[in-house]
N, C-alpha and C positions, 0 to 999 in steps of 0.2 A: 592474613587476617581480613575478615569482611568489614568493609567500611561503607556506610550508606550516605555519608556526608558529601555534599556537593562542593566543588571548588568555587572560589570567588568568581571565576570566569563563567562557570556554568550558572551560577545564580544571576549573573548579569544577562546571559542569554535568556534565561527564564523570565526575568522581569521585563526585558526589552520585548520579548515575544508576547507577554501578557498585555503590555501597553499597546502594542501594535494591533493585537487582536481586538481589543476593546475600541480603540480609536479609529481603526481602518477597516478591519474585516467585518465587524458587526454592522456598521452602516452600509457597507457594500452589499452584504448578504440581504439586508432589508430592501435595498434598492433593486436587487435582482429579483426578489420575490414580487415586487410591485412593478416590474418593468412593462413596457409597452410590447404588444405582440411582434413588432418588427425589430425588437432588440434581442440579442443573445446575452447569456450571462457574461460572456467574455467582453462584450461591448462595454459593460459596466465595470467589470473587475480589472481591466487591463492596467489602469492607472494605479490602483491599489497594489496589484501584483508587482508592477515596476518599482514601487517604493519598497516593497518587501525584498526584492532583489538587491536594491541599493543598500539596504540594511544588512545584507549578507545571508538571509535565511536560506536561499537556494544554493548558496556557495559553501555551506558549512562543511560538507564532506570532501570538497575538492582541495587538493594541496595548494599551499601558498604560491608555489612556483607557477601555477596556472591561473592565478588571480583569486583563488579561494581562501577560505579561512583555516584550512587544515584541521578541522574539528573532528569529532568522533560521532559514532552512532548514538552514543548516550546524549551528546549535545543535541542532536536532532530530535531524539525522543522527548527531551524537555521542552523543546520548541513546539513540537506537534501536539503535545498534551494541551498547551495553552491555546493553540489554534482550534483544536477539536472541541474545547470547552465553549467556544463561541459559535463556530459553524463547521460541522463535520464535512460537508460537501466541498467547501473551499480548501479546508485543511488537507483532506485525504487525496484530493485529485490534483489541483493545480500545484500546490506546494509540495506535498510529500512525494508525488510521482516525479516532479521535476528535480527535487532535491536528491532522491536516492537513485534515480536512473543513471546518473553519471558513474555509479559504481561499475556498471557494465563496461564503460570505457577504461576505468582505472584497473579493473581486474583482467580484462580480455584484450585490450587494444595494444598496439605497438607504440613506440615513442612518438612517431610522426602523427599518428591518430590522436594521441592524448594532447599533443601540442596544439593541433588544429581545433579539435572539438571542444576541449575543456576551456580553452580561452574564449571560444564563441559563447559557451554557456555562461561564463562569468561576465563577459563583456556586453551581452545583449539583454536588456531588461525585459524583453518580451519573448524570450526563447523558452516557451513552455514545451515540455517533452510529453510524449505519449507512447504507449505500447500497443502494437497491433498484433495480437496473438490469437485469441479465441476465434473460432470459425463457426458459421451458422449451422453446418451439417456435421460437425465433429463434436462429440461430447467433451466437455471440459475435463472430465475424469480421465480421458485418454492420456493426458499429460502425466498422470501418475501411474499408468499401467506398466507393469514390469514385463509383460509378455512381448517377446521380440518379433512381433508380427508386423511386417511393413504396411499392412492394410490399416493398422491402428495408428491414429495420430493425425497431425495437421496435413492438409492437402495442398496448401499454397506451395508453389514451386519457385525455385531460383535456378535458372539454367545458365551455366557459365559459357561465355563467349570470348571474344578477343579483348580482354581487359575489363569486361563488364559482365554483370549478371542481368538476366531478364526475369523480372518477378511477375507472376500471375497468380490470381486467387482473390478471395473475398474474406473479409474479417467481420465478425458479428457486431451487432450494434452495441457492444459493451466496451468499445475502445475508449477508455477514459481520456478526456481532453481533446478528442477529435473535434475539430472546429476552432480550437484555440492553439493547438500545437504548431510549432515551427518545424519539428522533426519527429519522426516515428521510429521506434525500435520495432522492426518487423521480423517475425519468425517465419522462416520458409524452409521447405525441404529441398535439398540439392540432389537427392536420389530417392525416388519413391519405391525402389526395390530393396532398400535397406531399412532396418527398424528406425522409427522416428527418433529415438534417443541417440542414434548414431548418424543421422542424416539431417537434423534440423540445425540451421545456422541462423545467426543474428546479423541483421543488416540495419544500418542507420540511414534512413531515407528522408530527405527533405520533403516537407509537406507540399511544396510547390512543384514537385517532380512531375513531368508530363506522364499521364497515364494513371496517376494516383488521384482518386476522387472520393468524395464522401457521399454516403447515401442517407437513408432516413434517420432522423433523430430518434433516440430511444429515451423515453421519459420514464424514469424509475419511480418507485413509490416513495423514495427518500432521495437524499442528495440533490435536492431541487436546484441548488446553486451550481452544480457541476454540469458537464457536457459529455454526452455519449452518443455515438452514431456509428453506422457502418463505414467500413473502409474498403474500397475496391482497388485492385492492382491489375492494370491492363497493359501488359508489355512495358512495365516500368523499367527503365534502364538505370542500373545502379553501378557506379564504378567499383572495381574490385577492392579498392582501398576502403570502401564503406562497409565491407564485411568485417565484423568484430570477432577476432579469434580465427581459428582454423575452421574449415568446413566440418560441420557436425559437432561443433564445440558448444552449441547453445546450452545443453544440459549442464556442462561443467561451469560455464560462465554465469548463467542466469539462475538455475535452480540451486546450485551448490554454493555460489559465492555472492550473488546479488540479493536473492530472496531474504536472507536474514535482515539486511538493512531496510529493504522495502517493507517487510512484515513488521519490523520493530516500529517504524514510523507510523504505519497504518494502525497498528494496535494502540499506539500512544494516542492517536486521535480519538479512539474509542474510550480510552481511559479518561480523556477530557470530557467526552459526552457523559460518561457515567458520573463524573464529578459534577458536571453541570446539573444533571438530574437530581443529584443529592442536594445541591445548593437550592434549587427551586423548591424541592419538597420540604426542606428544612425551613426555608423562609415562610412558605405557605402554612406549615404546621404551627408556626409561632403567631400567625395572624388570624387564622380561621378559628372561630369560637364555636364550640359545641357543648351543650349541657353546662353552659356558663363558664367554660374554661377553654383556653387555647388547646387545640387538639393534640399538641405535642405532649400534653399531660396524660393522654390516653395511652395505655400500654400497647394497644394494637398498632398505633402509629409509631411509638417508640421502637417496637421490635422491627418494623419495616426500615426505619432509619438506621438502626444498628446493623441490620443485614446489608444495607447499602454501603455503610462504612467498611464493614469487614470484607465484603467482596471487592470493593474498590482498592483497599490496601493490598489484598492478595494479588489482584490482577496487575497492579503497578509493579509489584516485586517481580512477577514473571516477565514483564516487559523490560524491566531494568536488567534482569539476568540475560535476556536475549540480546540487549544492546551490548552488554559486556562480552557475551560470547562472540558476537559479530566483530567487535573491535579486537578481540584476542585470537581470532581464527580458530575457535573451538569447533572441532569436526562434528559435534552434535548440533551445532547451531541450525543448519538447514534441515536436518532430518527429524529432530525431536523438539528442540526448544522453540524454534520458529512456529511450527504449526500449533504447538501447545499454547504458546503465549498469545498468538493471534486469535485462535478460537476462544480461549478463555476470556480475553479482553472483550470480544464481541458478545459472548454470553453474558458477561457482567453488565455491559452497556444495555443489552435487551432487558435484563432483570431489573436494573435500576430505573430504566425508563418506565417499565410496567409498574414498579412500586410507586414512582412519582405520580403516575397517572391515577393510581388507586388512592393515594393520599389526597390528591386534589379532588377526588370524587367526580361529580358531574362537570366541574370546571376543567378537569383533565381531558374531557371530550371536546372542549371548545378549541377552535383554531386560534383564539385570542391568547391561549396559554401554550407553553412550550412542550409539555410531555408528549403530545401526539406527534409532533415533529421529531422529538428525540426517538420515539419508538420506531417510526418509519426509517429514519436514518440508521438506527441500530440494526434493523433487520436487513438492510442492504449488505451489511458486513457478513451476514451468514453465508452469502454466496460469492462475494467478490474475492478475487485472487485465490480461488479454490473454495469449494463448499466446506462447511464444517465437517461433514462426514468424510469427504475424501481426504482432507488434511489429516484427520485423526487416523484414518486407515493407512495413510502414508507413514505415520509413526510406527505402525506395526510392520510395514514393509521394511522400514529402516532397521528395526530389530531383527528381522529375518535376514537381512544382508549382513548384519553384525555376526550372526550365528552361522553364516555360510550357506543358508538355505536359498538365498537369491544372490545373483552376482552384484557386486558393488556398482553404484551409478558412476558414469563418467564424471571426473572431477573430484572424486572423494579425496580429501587431503591425505598425503602419503603417510601421516602418522596414524591413520586408522580412525576408528570411531570413538576414540577417547576412553574415558573411564566408565565403560559400560559393565553392567553386572554379567558374570559368567553365565553360560547357558544352564538352565535348570535341568538336572538329571531326571529322566522319566521315572515314574514309580516302578518298582520291581514287582 
């Protein structure tokens, strides 16, 4: 039986996150936007982030035996919506990435690695995590390419030696949290003569490792409170025990098992933004007077608000379904529900930001009001963690795998693709 009610514990998480977002994240975001040229966003946010760690927000998915709260993907979704409603850059980058990345350890690491790393993540209030994956001369779409050509895919290398790997390569300026992170999850190829899906491995690399350096900062049109920059790997020596999973297991660990958690949290931040846009537009519509009456009495405004509500409710349901799928190991989570929920949540955030801007009229164009920031933040989601088009094309590739037209990806759950519809017979 379907039940959309929240538990008392989930309502507590939700209210605690809402209070923290208003009292801590909102003023920190404002301070970051007004910072001096010699300050980074992390210089200002670090104390706020530490208080968030102490409250358990980044520990929600880590089991209690490692100092975590033993919560669920759904718990994190509720928290991230509240954070995203206040500042999407802080919510999606520092908090969601650091909260969901430990799933890589939980799903792919051995007992010794879990004991060491998870206790560090829960015990250190400044242990921000980052992913170093995309590369400047490699199309992001290559990660979704089913063609087994070794020339397609990442070019960063990890050469195995006597108990260590030597990492070389460069990562594009889209490495979220670079400059704040204590550790990077780095994707690198262990054999450039094999297809990327079979030769890409995941390494956990401390940010202070000799040979790891940061390049130019990348200033996005939105997410102004976040940090992105290039990452360079120059003969970085990484102990063998810092490889997560077997060689070539990145696809199974990251794309098939971690992405649903990461995408659910990210999509939830966009639900928060879409909700914030609705709240701003509704408040303004009740205050602004046109033709002698508040503009909320005009049908043109009412219809925009109604569409904002309908889209918001639909998107939230999709994200909640993704959270359920991640928590229950649904084999469709990575291939269908995750890209569908993430892209739809971003689409709704963009539409609601545009509607809010239109309802505010000329004031929507002013930086003194929020819709312009909402719209820029929303558009970043169209390309982060896979562009909208590539994610949706990935859904079709998943369907082709289900029907046997493409080989299944590494890490496909043994129970298969779940309750998928049977292949459609071609017309006679």
